[in-house]
N, C-alpha and C positions, 0 to 999 in steps of 0.2 A: 428305445430312444435313439440308439446309434443308427438304426435303419431310417428313421425320420430325418436325421441330420444328413445322411447320405443322399436321400431322395431330394431334399431341399438343395443340396449342393449341385446335384445333376440338373435340377430344374433351373437353377440360377445360371449354370453353364450353358444350358440350352437357350435361355433367353439372351445371353450375351452373344452366342453364335448367330442367332436369328437377327439380332440388332445389327451386328457387323455385316451380315449377309445383305440386309436391306440397304445399309449405307453403301456397300460396294456395288450392289445392283443399281442403286440410284445414281451413283457417280458414273458408272459405266454408261447408263442411258443418257445422262447429260453430256458426257464426252462424245458419244455417238452423234447426238443432235447438235453439238457445239453450243449448247445453251446451259450454263450453270445456273443453279438456283440463286437468284439475287432478289431479295424482297424489295418490292417497289415502295419508295417512300410515300407517305401520306399526301404530300403536296402534289406529286405526280399523279397519284390515284384520283385526287379531286379534280385535277385538270383533265384527265382522260375521261372521267365520267361526265364532266361538264361538256366536253367536246362531242360526246355521243348523243347528246340531246334526246335522252331516252323518252319513249312514249309508252303508254299502257299496252301491255300484252306483247311487246316486242320479243323476238327471239334473239338472245345474246349469247355469244361464245367468247371464251377466253382461251387462246391457244398457248400452251405452256403456262397454265394457270397458277403454278406454284401452290401456295397455301390458300388460294381463293380470295385474297383480300380485295382485289378489284371487283369481283362479282358480288361480294358482300356489300361493298360501297354502292355498286349499281343497284342492287336490290333495295338497299336502304333509301336511295333516291326515288326509285320507281318500283314499289313492292309487287306489281303485277307482271313484271317481266318473267320470261321463261329462260333462265340462265343455266348454261352448261360450261363447265371448265374441263379442259383436257390437260392432264399432267402425266408424263411418262415415267417419272422417277417415283418408284413405289413408296419410298420413305416420305417424300414431300407430299405425295398424294394422301397417304395415311394421315398426315398432319392436317391436310385440308378437310378430310372427312370428319376429323375430330372437331375442327373449328365450326363446320357446318352444323354438326349435331349440337354443339354447345350453344350456338346462336339460334337454334331451331329454324335454320334457313331452309328454303325450298331449292336452293342452288344444288344442281346435280354435278358431282365431280366424278370424272371417268379417268381411270388409269389406262391410257391407250395412246397410240401414235395418232395424232390428229390428221396426219397426211392421208389417211385412208377414210376420212369422214366426208360426208356430203355437206357443203356449206350453202346449198341453194335456198334454204329457208331462212338463213341468217339476215337479221336486220342490222345488227352491230357485231363486229368482231374486234376484240382487244388483243394486242400482241405486245410482248417485250421479248423479241427474239433477235438472234444474230443476223448479220447481213446475209450469210449463206442460207439461213432458213427462210429469210424473206425472198431470196431469189428463187427458192424452190416453191414457195407459196404463190408467187405472182401469177404463173400460168393457171394454177388451180383457181385462184380468185377470178381471173379473167373468164374462165370457162363456167364457173358455177355461181358467182354472186349475181343476185338479181339487181335490176336497175334501182338505184337509190340506196343500196346497202352501204354501210359505212365501215371502214376499217380504221381504228384508232391505234396508233403505234407509239411506243416510248423508245426514244433514242435512235432507232434504226428506221430509215425510210423504206418505202416500197420502191424497188428499182424501176427506173424508166417511167416514173409518174410524178406529177407535181401535186403536192397536197392541196386540198381545199382550204385547210387552215393549218397553221403551225404556231407554236408559241414556246418561248423559253420559260421554263418554270424554275424560279429560284428557290433554293432550299436553305436551311440553316448553314452557317459557316461559309456563306457566299458561293456555294456550289450551285450549279444549275444543269438542267437537262432539257432537251427538246421533246415536245410531243407533236404528233402529226395526225391529221384527219384526212382520209381519202373517201370520196363518194364515188362509187362505181356507177358508170353509165354504160349501158349496152350500146354497142355500135350498130347503127342501122344499115 
């Protein structure tokens, strides 16, 4: 009996160490990218998905997808999309994987730095990233996005571009936040 109690105590200690390790790793990744995990409110999600004007079988990415809530809403609106979320913070990514499994979603969540990914097949990209991250992404979008691809952002604009659409979304308690939609056009 004493051995069983000792094993349980060691197992519990190991779980606590792993949990705090994941929290520290997640926080470090978020600090590196200057993007903390801030869940997007439902009103913003609804506005972003509406702006995307999703069509059947489109390829949709969410960069810094957090717990995957935007892609779940997009999949609910248009069930045939091929959605992939990128999240670098392992703790938040694990939460997103759990959400996808619980909802029996086809959304693919990847724990990876999206800056090394190819966006050339994307029809729609969702972001809720910092200004610094948007500055890094702009040249990549210019080089890779196909004509007509949309980027829908929350709060932070794409540098040196005018949005195709923008809207202030009001939320409970009088708060509001802007969403922007950009349509990429290849220069001839």
